[in-house]
C-alpha positions as semicolon CSV with decimal commas, in nm:
position;residue;x (nm);y (nm);z (nm)
1;M;7,321;11,635;10,275
2;I;7,348;11,612;9,897
3;R;7,036;11,695;9,697
4;I;7,017;11,430;9,425
5;Q;6,979;11,589;9,084
6;G;6,759;11,459;8,803
7;V;6,521;11,249;9,014
8;E;6,227;11,486;9,062
9;G;5,897;11,304;9,001
10;R;6,064;10,963;8,964
11;S;5,978;10,653;9,170
12;I;6,289;10,493;9,315
13;G;6,325;10,186;9,534
14;V;6,593;10,168;9,803
15;L;6,700;9,819;9,913
16;G;6,890;9,796;10,240
17;L;6,828;10,053;10,512
18;G;7,152;10,077;10,703
19;R;7,353;10,397;10,732
20;S;7,401;10,450;10,359
21;G;7,048;10,332;10,277
22;I;6,879;10,586;10,504
23;A;7,107;10,861;10,372
24;T;7,006;10,759;10,020
25;C;6,636;10,778;10,107
26;M;6,676;11,125;10,251
27;A;6,884;11,257;9,961
28;L;6,637;11,119;9,707
29;G;6,346;11,266;9,899
30;V;6,506;11,610;9,907
31;G;6,564;11,576;9,533
32;G;6,192;11,528;9,475
33;A;6,177;11,153;9,416
34;T;5,907;10,923;9,550
35;V;6,103;10,679;9,766
36;H;6,008;10,314;9,817
37;P;6,238;10,185;10,095
38;W;6,273;9,820;10,195
39;D;6,490;9,610;10,421
40;D;6,458;9,239;10,495
41;S;6,501;9,311;10,866
42;A;6,244;9,470;11,092
43;E;6,524;9,678;11,243
44;G;6,601;9,834;10,906
45;R;6,237;9,908;10,836
46;S;6,207;10,072;11,178
47;R;6,497;10,303;11,091
48;A;6,314;10,409;10,777
49;E;5,995;10,478;10,969
50;A;6,189;10,682;11,225
51;A;6,328;10,889;10,937
52;G;5,976;10,955;10,806
53;F;5,954;10,695;10,529
54;V;5,694;10,422;10,478
55;P;5,852;10,085;10,393
56;V;5,727;9,914;10,077
57;D;5,778;9,540;10,042
58;L;5,980;9,528;9,722
59;A;5,990;9,148;9,737
60;R;5,618;9,104;9,677
61;S;5,489;9,027;9,329
62;G;5,446;9,337;9,114
63;A;5,620;9,570;9,361
64;L;5,876;9,683;9,102
65;E;5,617;9,790;8,845
66;G;5,650;10,160;8,781
67;L;5,991;10,192;8,948
68;D;6,240;10,405;8,755
69;A;6,542;10,266;8,942
70;L;6,650;10,052;9,235
71;I;6,929;10,168;9,465
72;A;7,094;9,883;9,655
73;S;7,317;9,902;9,961
74;P;7,674;9,773;9,908
75;G;7,642;9,464;10,125
76;I;7,358;9,316;9,920
77;P;7,479;9,076;9,646
78;H;7,370;9,163;9,296
79;L;7,541;8,885;9,100
80;Y;7,751;8,639;9,303
81;P;7,711;8,409;9,483
82;A;7,346;8,477;9,387
83;P;7,151;8,800;9,337
84;H;6,921;8,910;9,615
85;P;6,563;8,822;9,506
86;V;6,463;9,188;9,472
87;I;6,768;9,264;9,258
88;A;6,706;8,950;9,051
89;A;6,350;9,070;8,990
90;A;6,476;9,417;8,894
91;L;6,725;9,269;8,647
92;A;6,449;9,056;8,493
93;A;6,216;9,356;8,468
94;G;6,481;9,585;8,318
95;V;6,481;9,821;8,618
96;P;6,822;9,996;8,641
97;V;7,013;9,902;8,958
98;D;7,262;10,146;9,110
99;N;7,410;10,238;9,447
100;D;7,475;10,557;9,642
101;I;7,818;10,605;9,482
102;G;7,664;10,602;9,136
103;L;7,397;10,849;9,250
104;F;7,667;11,075;9,394
105;F;7,864;11,096;9,071
106;S;7,550;11,129;8,860
107;S;7,434;11,421;9,073
108;L;7,779;11,583;9,077
109;S;7,781;11,597;8,699
110;Q;7,464;11,808;8,700
111;I;7,565;12,094;8,930
112;D;7,728;12,421;8,825
113;Y;8,043;12,372;9,031
114;A;8,209;12,064;9,168
115;P;8,487;12,001;9,417
116;K;8,770;11,763;9,336
117;V;8,694;11,399;9,416
118;V;8,963;11,152;9,523
119;C;8,866;10,784;9,538
120;V;9,072;10,518;9,715
121;T;9,033;10,146;9,653
122;G;9,248;9,833;9,689
123;S;9,261;9,532;9,920
124;N;9,435;9,675;10,227
125;G;9,520;10,019;10,358
126;K;9,218;10,193;10,204
127;S;9,090;10,348;10,525
128;T;9,429;10,468;10,648
129;T;9,516;10,609;10,306
130;T;9,179;10,783;10,281
131;A;9,208;10,935;10,628
132;L;9,568;11,035;10,565
133;I;9,481;11,212;10,239
134;A;9,203;11,404;10,416
135;H;9,442;11,491;10,700
136;L;9,714;11,620;10,464
137;L;9,467;11,836;10,273
138;S;9,298;11,971;10,587
139;A;9,636;12,056;10,741
140;A;9,712;12,258;10,428
141;G;9,390;12,455;10,468
142;R;9,182;12,279;10,203
143;T;8,814;12,219;10,288
144;T;8,783;11,841;10,292
145;C;8,503;11,586;10,332
146;M;8,571;11,216;10,392
147;A;8,306;10,951;10,324
148;G;8,226;10,615;10,167
149;N;8,336;10,283;10,309
150;I;8,522;10,459;10,589
151;G;8,199;10,516;10,778
152;T;8,001;10,816;10,649
153;G;7,744;10,770;10,374
154;V;7,851;10,982;10,077
155;L;7,502;11,125;10,028
156;S;7,491;11,256;10,386
157;I;7,784;11,497;10,343
158;D;7,762;11,865;10,254
159;L;7,965;11,934;9,943
160;P;8,261;12,167;9,991
161;D;8,315;12,460;9,757
162;E;8,491;12,420;9,426
163;E;8,831;12,462;9,596
164;G;8,752;12,176;9,834
165;V;8,807;11,802;9,806
166;V;8,585;11,499;9,869
167;V;8,788;11,190;9,964
168;L;8,604;10,859;9,927
169;E;8,709;10,513;10,037
170;L;8,546;10,264;9,799
171;S;8,522;9,891;9,851
172;S;8,491;9,644;9,565
173;Y;8,122;9,612;9,657
174;Q;8,078;9,982;9,582
175;T;8,287;10,006;9,264
176;D;8,130;9,691;9,119
177;L;7,772;9,823;9,103
178;A;7,800;10,201;9,063
179;R;7,667;10,297;8,720
180;I;7,882;10,612;8,709
181;L;8,235;10,650;8,847
182;A;8,411;10,980;8,773
183;P;8,693;11,059;9,019
184;D;8,947;11,333;8,951
185;V;9,215;11,126;9,124
186;A;9,192;10,750;9,183
187;V;9,415;10,541;9,409
188;F;9,483;10,166;9,395
189;T;9,667;10,072;9,715
190;N;9,748;9,703;9,661
191;F;9,585;9,373;9,576
192;S;9,538;9,039;9,754
193;P;9,258;8,778;9,751
194;D;8,942;8,881;9,939
195;H;8,563;8,868;9,893
196;L;8,606;8,597;9,630
197;D;8,259;8,449;9,678
198;R;8,102;8,792;9,622
199;H;8,289;8,847;9,293
200;G;8,292;8,494;9,151
201;G;8,668;8,453;9,199
202;L;8,992;8,649;9,190
203;G;8,937;8,781;8,838
204;G;8,597;8,920;8,927
205;Y;8,740;9,084;9,238
206;F;9,013;9,258;9,036
207;A;8,760;9,357;8,769
208;A;8,549;9,531;9,035
209;K;8,852;9,734;9,148
210;R;8,959;9,806;8,791
211;R;8,622;9,968;8,707
212;L;8,720;10,277;8,908
213;F;9,004;10,339;8,663
214;A;8,888;10,188;8,332
215;E;8,540;10,339;8,348
216;G;8,611;10,623;8,590
217;A;8,885;10,770;8,364
218;P;9,054;10,975;8,638
219;E;9,275;11,268;8,542
220;R;9,548;11,110;8,754
221;A;9,589;10,759;8,890
222;V;9,806;10,661;9,187
223;I;9,882;10,290;9,153
224;G;10,053;10,056;9,399
225;V;10,276;9,836;9,183
226;D;10,404;9,581;9,433
227;E;10,172;9,313;9,289
228;P;10,121;9,201;8,927
229;E;9,766;9,340;8,922
230;G;9,891;9,690;9,006
231;R;10,165;9,676;8,744
232;Y;9,911;9,558;8,487
233;L;9,670;9,839;8,578
234;A;9,946;10,103;8,559
235;M;10,043;9,972;8,216
236;Q;9,685;9,989;8,091
237;L;9,638;10,348;8,206
238;S;9,964;10,498;8,079
239;Q;10,092;10,577;7,734
240;G;10,443;10,479;7,839
241;A;10,686;10,482;8,130
242;A;10,717;10,862;8,123
243;D;10,341;10,930;8,134
244;A;10,297;11,146;8,448
245;R;9,922;11,086;8,457
246;V;10,008;10,761;8,639
247;I;10,205;10,784;8,964
248;R;10,353;10,448;9,058
249;V;10,384;10,372;9,429
250;S;10,582;10,105;9,611
251;S;10,692;10,000;9,957
252;G;11,024;9,817;9,947
253;Q;11,147;9,866;9,591
254;K;11,312;10,157;9,417
255;L;11,111;10,268;9,117
256;Q;11,323;10,389;8,829
257;G;11,243;10,549;8,497
258;Q;11,137;10,879;8,348
259;G;10,787;10,883;8,497
260;W;10,650;10,999;8,832
261;S;10,696;10,762;9,125
262;V;10,683;10,763;9,503
263;F;10,838;10,477;9,699
264;A;10,955;10,391;10,049
265;R;11,270;10,193;10,129
266;K;11,422;10,137;10,473
267;G;11,185;10,391;10,622
268;F;11,252;10,675;10,376
269;L;10,991;10,807;10,133
270;S;11,131;10,928;9,800
271;E;10,959;11,114;9,518
272;W;11,114;11,082;9,172
273;R;11,015;11,275;8,859
274;N;11,176;11,268;8,518
275;G;11,457;11,047;8,644
276;R;11,552;11,275;8,933
277;Q;11,474;11,275;9,304
278;A;11,232;11,557;9,389
279;A;11,189;11,504;9,765
280;S;11,265;11,270;10,055
281;I;11,099;11,220;10,396
282;D;11,217;11,011;10,692
283;L;10,913;10,809;10,802
284;R;11,084;10,601;11,071
285;D;10,988;10,811;11,373
286;I;10,630;10,891;11,267
287;A;10,430;10,712;11,539
288;G;10,102;10,714;11,349
289;L;10,249;10,522;11,053
290;P;10,442;10,218;11,181
291;G;10,567;9,948;10,945
292;A;10,619;9,903;10,573
293;H;10,246;9,873;10,502
294;N;10,182;10,217;10,651
295;H;10,478;10,354;10,458
296;Q;10,300;10,235;10,144
297;N;9,988;10,420;10,260
298;A;10,201;10,729;10,321
299;C;10,343;10,708;9,967
300;A;9,996;10,691;9,813
301;A;9,866;10,981;10,024
302;Y;10,179;11,185;9,949
303;A;10,128;11,130;9,575
304;V;9,767;11,252;9,594
305;A;9,868;11,557;9,797
306;R;10,138;11,645;9,545
307;T;9,906;11,611;9,248
308;L;9,662;11,847;9,424
309;G;9,931;12,111;9,467
310;L;10,081;12,057;9,812
311;A;10,456;12,108;9,860
312;P;10,676;11,833;10,008
313;R;10,740;12,034;10,326
314;Q;10,366;12,079;10,381
315;V;10,311;11,706;10,341
316;E;10,597;11,614;10,576
317;A;10,469;11,840;10,853
318;A;10,118;11,695;10,823
319;L;10,244;11,335;10,819
320;R;10,404;11,394;11,157
321;S;10,076;11,509;11,310
322;F;9,876;11,208;11,183
323;S;9,765;10,996;11,480
324;G;9,640;10,697;11,283
325;L;9,297;10,536;11,270
326;P;9,130;10,322;11,537
327;H;9,182;9,949;11,483
328;R;9,458;9,999;11,225
329;S;9,803;9,957;11,386
330;Q;9,666;10,170;11,669
331;R;9,886;10,198;11,976
332;V;9,644;10,166;12,268
333;G;9,870;10,128;12,570
334;E;10,208;10,063;12,728
335;R;10,280;9,870;13,045
336;G;10,621;9,786;13,188
337;G;10,795;9,844;12,857
338;V;10,537;9,637;12,665
339;I;10,343;9,812;12,386
340;F;9,986;9,707;12,299
341;V;9,870;9,754;11,939
342;N;9,514;9,716;11,810
343;D;9,501;9,609;11,443
344;S;9,155;9,450;11,457
345;K;9,100;9,565;11,096
346;A;9,356;9,301;10,987
347;T;9,078;9,061;10,889
348;N;9,270;8,874;10,618
349;V;9,613;8,712;10,600
350;D;9,766;8,981;10,380
351;S;9,687;9,265;10,619
352;A;9,793;9,052;10,916
353;A;10,124;8,976;10,742
354;K;10,191;9,347;10,705
355;A;10,120;9,402;11,075
356;L;10,351;9,115;11,172
357;Q;10,633;9,272;10,972
358;A;10,601;9,607;11,151
359;F;10,743;9,499;11,488
360;A;11,051;9,308;11,607
361;R;10,914;9,082;11,883
362;I;10,543;9,007;11,898
363;R;10,292;8,843;12,129
364;W;10,030;8,782;11,862
365;I;9,655;8,758;11,931
366;A;9,487;8,598;11,629
367;G;9,171;8,414;11,536
368;G;8,801;8,458;11,482
369;L;8,604;8,334;11,186
370;G;8,882;8,216;10,955
371;K;8,877;8,266;10,580
372;E;8,964;8,023;10,302
373;G;9,322;7,899;10,339
374;G;9,347;7,983;10,708
375;L;9,692;8,098;10,816
376;A;9,893;7,906;10,557
377;A;10,007;8,219;10,373
378;L;10,131;8,373;10,700
379;V;10,388;8,105;10,782
380;P;10,676;8,294;10,612
381;H;10,601;8,600;10,827
382;L;10,605;8,441;11,173
383;G;10,973;8,499;11,249
384;S;10,902;8,790;11,481
385;V;10,628;8,606;11,673
386;A;10,741;8,501;12,020
387;K;10,405;8,334;12,082
388;A;10,055;8,327;11,936
389;Y;9,741;8,344;12,150
390;L;9,448;8,204;11,951
391;I;9,084;8,299;11,996
392;G;8,746;8,233;11,841
393;H;8,592;7,979;11,608
394;S;8,910;7,902;11,413
395;A;9,152;7,885;11,706
396;R;9,216;7,511;11,679
397;D;9,240;7,517;11,299
398;F;9,490;7,803;11,321
399;A;9,694;7,610;11,582
400;L;9,745;7,326;11,334
401;Q;9,897;7,568;11,081
402;L;10,150;7,743;11,305
403;G;10,415;7,472;11,290
404;A;10,697;7,537;11,538
405;T;10,567;7,879;11,641
406;P;10,479;7,866;12,014
407;H;10,107;7,907;12,063
408;E;9,823;7,870;12,309
409;I;9,451;7,823;12,249
410;C;9,281;8,089;12,459
411;E;8,940;8,100;12,287
412;S;8,833;8,435;12,441
413;M;8,985;8,781;12,411
414;E;8,990;8,814;12,791
415;I;9,212;8,509;12,832
416;A;9,435;8,601;12,538
417;V;9,505;8,954;12,663
418;A;9,569;8,834;13,019
419;R;9,805;8,556;12,906
420;A;9,995;8,774;12,658
421;A;10,036;9,053;12,912
422;A;10,155;8,811;13,180
423;E;10,419;8,655;12,953
424;A;10,536;8,967;12,768
425;E;10,880;9,108;12,839
426;P;11,002;9,469;12,805
427;G;11,039;9,549;12,436
428;D;10,761;9,310;12,329
429;V;10,454;9,421;12,134
430;V;10,120;9,259;12,215
431;L;9,952;9,275;11,875
432;L;9,589;9,206;11,791
433;A;9,597;9,120;11,419
434;P;9,331;8,848;11,389
435;A;9,371;8,740;11,022
436;A;9,003;8,646;11,046
437;A;8,657;8,797;11,045
438;S;8,499;8,893;11,375
439;F;8,146;8,760;11,330
440;D;8,186;8,449;11,549
441;Q;8,222;8,660;11,865
442;Y;8,165;9,025;11,768
443;P;7,926;9,212;11,535
444;D;8,219;9,384;11,359
445;F;8,594;9,441;11,379
446;E;8,537;9,773;11,558
447;K;8,369;9,602;11,854
448;R;8,649;9,345;11,863
449;G;8,914;9,616;11,868
450;A;8,727;9,817;12,130
451;H;8,707;9,508;12,353
452;F;9,082;9,451;12,318
453;T;9,150;9,817;12,399
454;A;8,927;9,811;12,707
455;L;9,096;9,496;12,837
456;V;9,440;9,651;12,789
457;Q;9,337;9,965;12,973
458;D;9,205;9,753;13,262
459;L;9,534;9,567;13,309
460;P;9,699;9,621;13,649
461;G;9,972;9,884;13,628
462;H;9,851;10,025;13,298
């Protein structure tokens, strides 16, 4: 656990008592702060009590008087579509509002030594890129901690020594509110519309991502440049095309020029520096990184590893031992020549499109709680879909958008898996890539993916 620096004797409210909220309470308490925890749910308040804290209703009149700061969990809106009432009251009273990421960087700046910190943001591929960076570094013998949006609260980790590395996955919710961002290396994977209601539109969403770079001022930035936003960000951060502080990354296009770039084309990763090729890796047979989207993740992770001193041969060996993350293009079974892939994390159309482009012939399980626009943006990517099996709240809406693509409304995961397995032929891939949120039928995408995996493993002959 991290001992928060500079908070001794201060009164600090903590709003939201999930995993990161409880870790925040404990880290503040160890640092000598008086902690005032609150959660709107009884379940959250019970977690605080179990951890030894007494909940304080921060929503009651006058509750914020005397508070030196309010620390809010990432999922709680602070601006759009409307601030949470406690945050609105804090803003009105002039109480500084921060989150655990801001506390982490503030505390890091006050200790005698500090490990390197790598932060990964973007719309898709953040978790895989984060895990892959940690894997590459660990395989090379570097002490590595992984935390943030990937599942471990950053304040609950033990800091490695000054030769170690902390790798953080940061969502736009986290980068938007943190008062201090100070990564040594920052990664921007890619950009596509998401969380627009939370950020007041596409511009606000990009602005939240951009804060990690514009205000974080990393020593080196790894930028995916396959979208205009990435190219714009790379331009803003560099002094020119040859500025090696910015490493441009792409999947599908050759990057030319005198700068530093890493790109993947036709399954081969290439590193170019000063107009010359420095290294090349064949990614095509790496089972843990299927498809162009994972090749983009590999390029970003490779770039980080190189900037932290790893040699190309070290990186290549570690790439081959990477098994992938659960629910992200995860191979979960094979039956009669049919492969089953769990990509439950593909909760928006952009990530689903990348999954659909990774395989040649697909039995596609899609649906859930659809997002704005439905499947319209996926139509150009349906050429490899032999048939779609639609589940959840948006199944019928999705069916109307599939055009000539064969499809069946299954509603439940059980029916979809059974039907896809029964109709699949050798060489087919049964792919769960929902292009929708899970909350109509499951509490989160992990539970959805676990259900799919369990059903596959229960199939006869598996």
